[in-house]
N, C-alpha and C positions, 0 to 999 in steps of 0.2 A: 231496261224499260219494259213495263207491262204491255202486252198486246192482246188482241182479241183471240188469236189462235191459242194462246196459253189459257185464256179463260174457257174457250171451247173444250180444250183437252181436260181441264180440271173438272168441268161439269160432267163430261162424258165418263171420266173415272169415278166421280161421285155417284152418278146414276147407276154405274155398274157395281156399286157396293164398295168402292175403294175409298181412300182417304183424301178425297178432293174437296171436302166441304170448306175447310178453313181457307184454302188457297182460292177457291171460287169466290167466296165471300170477300176476301181481300181484293181480288182483281176486279170484282164488280164495282167496288167503291173507288178503286184507283183509276179505272179507265175513263169515266164511269160507264157502266152498261145500263141503258134505259129500256131497251126492247130486245126480246128474244124471238126470232123467227123459227118456229119449230117445223121442221120438214121431215118427210118420211125417209129420204135417202140422199146420197151424194149427187145423183143426176138432177134432182130438184135444186140442190144448192148450187150446182154448176150453172143452171139456168138463171137463178136469182142473181148470182154474182155477175153473170154476163150482162144481164139487163141493167144492173146498177152501173157497170162500167160504161155501157152505151149511153146512159143518161147522165154521165159525169158525176155520179154519186159515190162517195167513199163511205160505205155503210159503217165500217168499223170506227171511223172518225166521228160518225154521228151517234155512236153508242149503240149500234144495232149489231147483235150477234146472230149470224146465219148458222143454224145448228141442225145438221142432219142427225137423226136419232137412231137410224138403223131399223126403221119399221114403225108403223103407226101404233102398234100395240104398246110402244114405250112412252107414248105421249103423256099418260097420267103420271108416270114417274118423273119425267122432265118438267112437266107443268107444276107438279107439286114442289119440286126443288127450286124452281125459278120464280114462280108466280107469287100471288099475295100471301100464300101460306109458307113460302120459302124465302128467297132473297128479295122478293118484292119488285121483281122486274116485270114490266108490261109484257104480255104475251100476244103473239099473233102467229099465223102459220098458213100453210097451204097443204091440202090433202086431196086424195082421190075420193069420189063420191061414196064408194063402198066402205071407206075407212072413216067417214065423217062421224059415225057414232063413237068411235074411240076418242076423237077430239072433243066431242060434246061432253062425254063423261069425264074426260081428263080436265077440261076447263071447270066443270062443276066441282069436282073433287078439290081442285086447286083454289077454289073461291074466286075465280076470275069473273069480273063483271061483264055485262052485256056489251060494254064498249070495247072489250078486248076481243076483237073479232078474229076468226080464221076464215079462209077462203077455199072454196071447193071446186075442183076440176070435175068435168063430167065423167070421164073414164080415168084418165091420169093426165099429167102435164104434157107428156109426149103426144098424146092424142090431140090435146088442145093446140099444140104447136104445129102438128101436121095439118090439122084442119085450117089453121090460120094461114099457113103458107101455101097450101094446096099440094096435091100429090106430084104434079110435074116439077114444081120448084124443089120439093124435097128430094126427088129422084136426081135432079141436077146437082144438089149438094152432096148426095151419096156418091155420085160419079166424081165430083171434085175432090172428095176425101179419099178416093181410091178404093171404094167399097162396092163398085157397080157389079163386078163379077160375083162377089159374095152374095149380093142381093139377087142376081139372076139365078144362081144356084138355089138359093132359099125359095124363090118363087116357083121353082119346078117341083117342090115337094107336094105330094097329094093333099096334105092337110091345108095347104094355102089356096087351093083351087076354089073353095067356096067362101072365102073371105073377101071383103071389099078391099080395094087398093089401100085405103087408109088403115084398115086393120092389118093388112100384110106388112106395111111399113112399120107400124107400131110393134108388131111381133118381131120384125127383123132387128129393131134397135135393142131388143132384149136377148138376142141369141149369142152374144159374145161378151165376156167380162170386160167392163170398162166402156163398152160401146154407148150405152145410155148416157153415161157421164159425158163422154166426148160430144155426143150429138145434142145433149142439153145445152151446151155452149154454142155449137155450130148453128143450131136452128134459131136460137134467140138472136144471135148476131146477124142472121139473115132477115129478120123481121123489119119491115118499115114501121115507122112510129105508130101508124094507125092500125097495125096488124097485131099488136100485142093482145093475147087472149085476156078476156075480162077478169078471170080470177087472179092472174099475175099482175095485171094493171091495177086492180083494186087493192091488192096487197101493197104495192108501192105507194098508192095514194094514202094508205094508212100508216106508212112509216114516217 
């Protein structure tokens, strides 16, 4: 039976220049896929999937493919393959403010209309989540996940002395492979319903 993970793998292979075109097209029709959520990386995907679970939504069953691209510079390629000029799937996404230009140009090149929105985080999604939860709550979560000592060692570094607590935590999440992905889920699961950052909440409202 076809599943969304197979479609995601086929599109990723196709975007990398491999032979995924026919399989991606077939799977898009079989599932069917109606919307692709183009994300910069796996930590964003972890956060989106965690929020979907907390809201009782099965995005794959709804025909929504959550697709981390491995960087915002790939968005034109993915949008071209999936959007109006490709498979005809509706596009949406979430990106950092500094990467929004890549999304704008990618949407334009793919022929995506104004109704196919993407949503922009101020610095990145981690910063949005830290701000929503507050520094004390995030520190509690870091302790609960067994990372408090690692955080304390990190905070003693001279480079961290001139950063705000929010900036320090954001930097910390990126210091170990896999940590951003793990905390993408942890931070979202800790949110109250009224704490969901606007870009993430707006993305879900559009799905």
